[in-house]
C-alpha positions as CSV (number, residue, x, y, z in Angstrom):
1,X,318.7,201.2,-181.9
2,X,319.6,199.3,-185.7
3,X,316.2,198.5,-187.8
4,X,314.8,194.8,-187.0
5,X,313.0,193.4,-189.2
6,X,311.6,190.1,-190.0
7,X,307.4,190.0,-190.3
8,X,307.1,187.1,-187.9
9,X,307.6,188.3,-184.1
10,X,306.8,184.3,-183.1
11,X,309.4,183.3,-184.5
12,X,312.0,185.6,-182.9
13,X,311.5,183.3,-179.7
14,X,311.2,179.0,-179.1
15,X,309.6,177.4,-176.9
16,X,311.3,174.9,-173.7
17,X,309.7,171.9,-172.4
18,X,307.9,173.0,-168.8
19,X,309.6,176.6,-168.8
20,X,308.9,180.4,-170.0
21,X,311.1,181.7,-172.1
22,X,311.0,185.3,-172.4
23,X,313.4,188.0,-174.8
24,X,312.8,192.1,-174.1
25,X,312.8,194.1,-177.2
26,X,312.6,196.4,-176.7
27,X,314.4,199.0,-173.3
28,X,313.0,202.4,-173.2
29,X,312.6,204.5,-169.7
30,X,309.2,204.9,-171.1
31,X,308.3,201.6,-171.8
32,X,309.7,197.7,-172.8
33,X,308.0,195.1,-175.7
34,X,309.0,191.5,-174.2
35,X,308.6,188.6,-176.1
36,X,307.9,185.0,-174.2
37,X,306.5,181.8,-175.2
38,X,305.4,179.9,-172.5
39,X,304.8,175.9,-171.8
40,X,302.1,174.1,-171.9
41,X,300.7,174.4,-168.7
42,X,303.2,177.4,-167.5
43,X,302.4,180.7,-166.2
44,X,303.0,183.4,-164.0
45,X,301.5,183.6,-160.4
46,X,299.3,187.0,-159.4
47,X,301.0,190.4,-159.4
48,X,300.4,193.9,-160.4
49,X,303.0,195.8,-162.1
50,X,302.7,200.1,-161.8
51,X,302.2,200.5,-165.0
52,X,299.9,199.7,-168.3
53,X,300.5,196.5,-169.4
54,X,299.3,195.1,-173.2
55,X,299.4,191.6,-173.8
56,X,299.1,189.7,-177.8
57,X,298.9,186.8,-178.0
58,X,301.3,186.2,-181.1
59,X,300.3,182.2,-181.0
60,X,298.1,180.4,-178.9
61,X,295.4,180.1,-176.2
62,X,296.7,181.7,-172.8
63,X,293.8,182.2,-169.6
64,X,294.7,185.6,-167.8
65,X,292.9,186.4,-165.3
66,X,292.4,189.6,-163.7
67,X,291.3,191.2,-160.6
68,X,290.1,187.8,-160.3
69,X,287.9,187.7,-163.5
70,X,289.5,185.0,-166.1
71,X,289.7,186.4,-170.0
72,X,290.9,183.9,-172.8
73,X,292.4,185.1,-175.1
74,X,293.7,183.0,-178.4
75,X,296.9,183.5,-180.6
76,X,295.4,187.1,-182.8
77,X,293.5,188.7,-179.5
78,X,294.5,191.1,-176.9
79,X,293.8,192.0,-173.7
80,X,294.8,195.2,-171.8
81,X,296.2,195.2,-168.6
82,X,295.7,198.3,-166.1
83,X,298.4,199.3,-164.3
84,X,297.7,198.1,-160.2
85,X,295.2,195.7,-160.8
86,X,296.3,191.7,-159.6
87,X,296.9,189.3,-162.6
88,X,297.8,186.5,-163.5
89,X,298.9,184.4,-166.8
90,X,298.3,180.7,-167.8
91,X,299.3,178.5,-170.8
92,X,295.7,176.4,-171.8
93,X,298.1,175.5,-174.8
94,X,301.5,176.8,-175.8
95,X,301.8,180.3,-175.9
96,X,303.6,183.2,-177.9
97,X,303.0,186.6,-176.6
98,X,304.0,190.4,-176.9
99,X,303.7,192.0,-173.9
100,X,304.6,196.1,-173.8
101,X,304.8,198.1,-170.9
102,X,303.7,202.4,-171.1
103,X,305.4,203.6,-167.6
104,X,304.5,206.9,-169.5
Protein backbone atom coordinates (compact mmCIF):
# COMPACT_ATOMS: atom_id res chain seq x y z
CA UNK A 1 0.00 0.00 0.00
CA UNK A 2 1.25 3.46 -0.90
CA UNK A 3 1.57 5.97 1.96
CA UNK A 4 -1.07 8.69 1.99
CA UNK A 5 -0.72 11.76 4.17
CA UNK A 6 -2.91 14.82 4.27
CA UNK A 7 -3.12 15.37 8.00
CA UNK A 8 -6.87 16.11 7.88
CA UNK A 9 -9.15 13.08 7.60
CA UNK A 10 -12.34 15.18 7.49
CA UNK A 11 -11.21 16.80 4.22
CA UNK A 12 -11.09 13.37 2.55
CA UNK A 13 -14.89 13.02 2.35
CA UNK A 14 -17.74 15.41 1.49
CA UNK A 15 -21.32 15.73 2.71
CA UNK A 16 -24.20 14.99 0.36
CA UNK A 17 -27.71 16.33 0.96
CA UNK A 18 -30.00 13.77 2.66
CA UNK A 19 -27.37 11.03 2.39
CA UNK A 20 -24.75 8.93 4.14
CA UNK A 21 -21.47 8.75 2.24
CA UNK A 22 -18.70 6.26 3.03
CA UNK A 23 -15.17 5.71 1.79
CA UNK A 24 -13.13 2.71 2.88
CA UNK A 25 -9.52 3.82 3.28
CA UNK A 26 -8.01 0.57 4.62
CA UNK A 27 -9.24 -3.00 4.12
CA UNK A 28 -7.23 -5.85 5.60
CA UNK A 29 -8.16 -9.35 6.81
CA UNK A 30 -7.69 -8.05 10.37
CA UNK A 31 -9.94 -5.00 10.02
CA UNK A 32 -11.09 -1.92 8.16
CA UNK A 33 -10.92 1.85 8.47
CA UNK A 34 -13.79 3.76 6.87
CA UNK A 35 -14.66 7.45 6.63
CA UNK A 36 -18.33 8.46 6.78
CA UNK A 37 -20.18 11.72 6.14
CA UNK A 38 -23.79 11.95 7.38
CA UNK A 39 -26.11 14.80 6.52
CA UNK A 40 -28.10 16.12 9.49
CA UNK A 41 -30.83 13.64 10.46
CA UNK A 42 -29.27 10.76 8.56
CA UNK A 43 -28.12 7.60 10.28
CA UNK A 44 -27.81 3.86 10.37
CA UNK A 45 -30.63 1.75 11.78
CA UNK A 46 -30.01 -0.65 14.65
CA UNK A 47 -27.69 -3.50 13.74
CA UNK A 48 -24.80 -5.42 15.28
CA UNK A 49 -21.35 -6.44 14.14
CA UNK A 50 -19.29 -9.46 15.19
CA UNK A 51 -16.25 -7.25 15.92
CA UNK A 52 -15.36 -4.34 18.21
CA UNK A 53 -15.47 -0.95 16.50
CA UNK A 54 -14.02 2.45 17.39
CA UNK A 55 -15.96 5.51 16.23
CA UNK A 56 -14.15 8.86 16.18
CA UNK A 57 -16.22 11.96 15.45
CA UNK A 58 -14.19 14.28 13.22
CA UNK A 59 -16.84 16.97 12.76
CA UNK A 60 -20.33 17.53 14.19
CA UNK A 61 -22.45 15.75 16.79
CA UNK A 62 -23.79 12.18 16.62
CA UNK A 63 -26.20 10.23 18.79
CA UNK A 64 -24.97 6.64 19.05
CA UNK A 65 -27.24 4.17 20.81
CA UNK A 66 -25.60 0.98 22.07
CA UNK A 67 -27.82 -1.71 23.64
CA UNK A 68 -30.64 0.87 24.04
CA UNK A 69 -28.31 3.37 25.84
CA UNK A 70 -27.93 6.67 23.93
CA UNK A 71 -24.62 8.56 23.91
CA UNK A 72 -24.03 12.02 22.43
CA UNK A 73 -20.56 12.13 20.85
CA UNK A 74 -19.13 15.43 19.63
CA UNK A 75 -16.26 16.41 17.37
CA UNK A 76 -12.92 15.26 18.76
CA UNK A 77 -14.48 12.50 20.90
CA UNK A 78 -14.77 8.75 20.40
CA UNK A 79 -16.74 5.72 21.57
CA UNK A 80 -16.13 1.98 21.37
CA UNK A 81 -19.00 -0.17 20.15
CA UNK A 82 -18.51 -3.68 21.57
CA UNK A 83 -18.85 -6.73 19.35
CA UNK A 84 -22.37 -8.16 19.06
CA UNK A 85 -24.05 -5.27 20.93
CA UNK A 86 -26.87 -3.74 18.87
CA UNK A 87 -26.17 -0.14 17.92
CA UNK A 88 -27.68 2.67 15.84
CA UNK A 89 -26.35 6.06 14.72
CA UNK A 90 -28.12 9.37 14.04
CA UNK A 91 -26.47 12.63 12.99
CA UNK A 92 -27.70 15.53 15.14
CA UNK A 93 -25.75 17.90 12.87
CA UNK A 94 -23.85 17.11 9.69
CA UNK A 95 -21.23 14.59 10.90
CA UNK A 96 -17.96 13.21 9.61
CA UNK A 97 -16.64 10.16 11.43
CA UNK A 98 -13.93 7.54 11.22
CA UNK A 99 -14.90 3.92 11.90
CA UNK A 100 -12.12 1.48 12.77
CA UNK A 101 -13.23 -2.16 12.97
CA UNK A 102 -10.83 -4.72 14.42
CA UNK A 103 -11.50 -8.31 13.38
CA UNK A 104 -8.88 -10.09 15.46
